[in-house]
C-alpha positions, -999 to 999 in steps of 0.1 A, spaced: -69 335 -457 -63 365 -434 -88 393 -437 -65 423 -443 -55 446 -471 -27 423 -482 -52 403 -503 -75 418 -529 -103 394 -521 -106 404 -484 -118 434 -465 -91 452 -446 -91 458 -409 -87 496 -407 -65 513 -381 -82 518 -347 -79 553 -336 -44 557 -352 -28 536 -325 -7 506 -335 17 481 -321 51 477 -337 66 442 -343 103 450 -343 114 416 -359 146 397 -352 165 414 -380 157 449 -365 169 436 -332 201 421 -344 211 441 -374 188 469 -385 177 488 -355 174 520 -375 146 504 -396 126 500 -364 135 536 -354 125 549 -389 92 531 -387 84 548 -354 95 582 -367 75 580 -399 43 568 -381 46 594 -354 51 621 -381 18 610 -395 1 612 -361 1 576 -352 7 565 -316 31 535 -316 32 509 -288 61 484 -285 55 453 -264 88 446 -248 83 409 -244 80 403 -281 105 378 -296 102 361 -330 73 354 -354 83 317 -356 93 317 -393 128 302 -390 116 271 -373 86 269 -397 109 271 -427 131 244 -413 101 220 -408 100 222 -370 64 230 -367 61 222 -330 88 248 -321 73 273 -346 38 268 -332 50 277 -297 68 308 -309 39 319 -330 14 315 -301 37 335 -279 38 362 -305 0 362 -308 -3 365 -271 21 394 -269 3 412 -296 -32 404 -283 -60 429 -284 -76 446 -313 -49 471 -325 -33 469 -359 2 453 -358 27 470 -381 57 451 -393 87 466 -413 92 432 -430 72 415 -457 86 382 -446 76 384 -409 42 399 -419 36 370 -442 43 346 -413 17 363 -392 -8 362 -421 -5 325 -424 -1 316 -387 -32 295 -390 -11 270 -409 5 261 -377 -26 252 -358 -41 218 -353 -76 217 -365 -88 203 -332 -70 230 -313 -76 263 -330 -61 294 -315 -82 325 -317 -53 348 -308 -33 335 -338 -62 341 -361 -67 376 -347 -31 385 -352 -33 373 -388 -62 397 -395 -46 427 -378 -11 425 -392 1 450 -418 34 453 -436 44 489 -429 43 503 -465 9 487 -471 -3 503 -438 8 537 -449 -8 535 -484 -39 514 -477 -44 518 -440 -37 555 -437 -45 564 -473 -11 579 -482 -8 583 -519 20 609 -520 50 613 -497 57 649 -486 95 646 -489 123 650 -515 159 640 -521 183 668 -522 194 658 -557 181 634 -584 183 598 -570 180 566 -590 163 538 -570 164 501 -578 135 485 -560 137 448 -551 103 432 -545 108 404 -520 92 370 -526 72 371 -494 55 403 -505 42 388 -537 4 384 -538 0 413 -515 -4 450 -519 30 459 -503 50 460 -535 26 484 -553 22 505 -521 60 508 -518 64 518 -555 37 544 -553 52 561 -523 88 559 -536 78 573 -570 60 602 -553 92 614 -536 107 645 -551 139 640 -572 133 602 -570 134 579 -601 125 543 -597 145 526 -625 139 493 -643 165 465 -643 167 430 -658 149 401 -642 135 425 -615 110 399 -604 136 372 -597 143 360 -561 175 373 -545 183 338 -533 181 343 -496 149 324 -488 156 323 -450 170 289 -441 174 281 -478 205 303 -478 220 281 -450 209 248 -464 219 255 -500 245 283 -497 261 278 -531 228 280 -550 217 309 -528 249 328 -535 247 323 -573 211 335 -573 221 366 -554 251 373 -576 229 371 -607 204 395 -591 233 418 -583 245 417 -619 212 430 -632 208 455 -604 243 471 -608 240 471 -646 212 497 -641 236 519 -620 213 528 -591 222 553 -565 203 532 -538 190 497 -536 157 497 -518 135 468 -505 108 462 -479 126 431 -465 158 434 -445 167 398 -451 169 405 -489 190 436 -483 213 417 -459 218 389 -484 224 411 -515 246 437 -498 266 410 -480 274 394 -514 281 428 -529 307 437 -502 325 403 -504 326 407 -542 341 441 -540 311 459 -556 292 475 -526 259 493 -532 242 518 -510 210 503 -496 181 514 -475 148 499 -463 119 517 -479 108 531 -446 142 546 -441 139 563 -475 106 579 -464 121 590 -430 153 604 -446 135 625 -472 112 642 -448 117 680 -445 139 689 -416 121 711 -391 139 743 -383 
């Protein structure tokens, strides 16, 4: 198991000199570029120097979830090489972070890869990094008016400190209320390639999740995983019941005081 703050039983690798590397993820690249931008803006606001290796690609999770371990192993090893060194690697995605944590699952026992193991130990999901890496317990920002937030905890962040870190920071925002809703711990139905292999089951799971979310009448749906947001809001649009949504890091960036 990776030795980082994601797991209570392990000692975290603390930030080295407040410099980190950002893993942008495929979803940031293709759909949610503002999440990557918000991550940089929040980290820089807190005095963290952010590096961005330009030859980064994918963490290898899509191939892994599809059972193509050989292809996934190649991608994961490239990822580990790109993010080599000893700096913390910050990821605005619980799903991609989890893939890094467990990259050792891809290795043959007779051919261990030290770079993959190192990346696992140095990877942080961004909200966990803020709360447990930098020690943030209160966010110095506020909404302009009372705002009801429905927080979706992604499956890939379960068993980690990311969910509680996100909730702690969201609840500390001025004028923010994190509201309860029915079956809040249920999966949204996306599950990566599960949504492609079993689209009807995936869609029904997402629709049920939406039913409970929208019954609570939130102003914003917030998650730490872009894949969950993409799935839920895509269903919401096609069903004629759209909901405003933001990644948690966008909420932090958007509520910062504007400098004169």
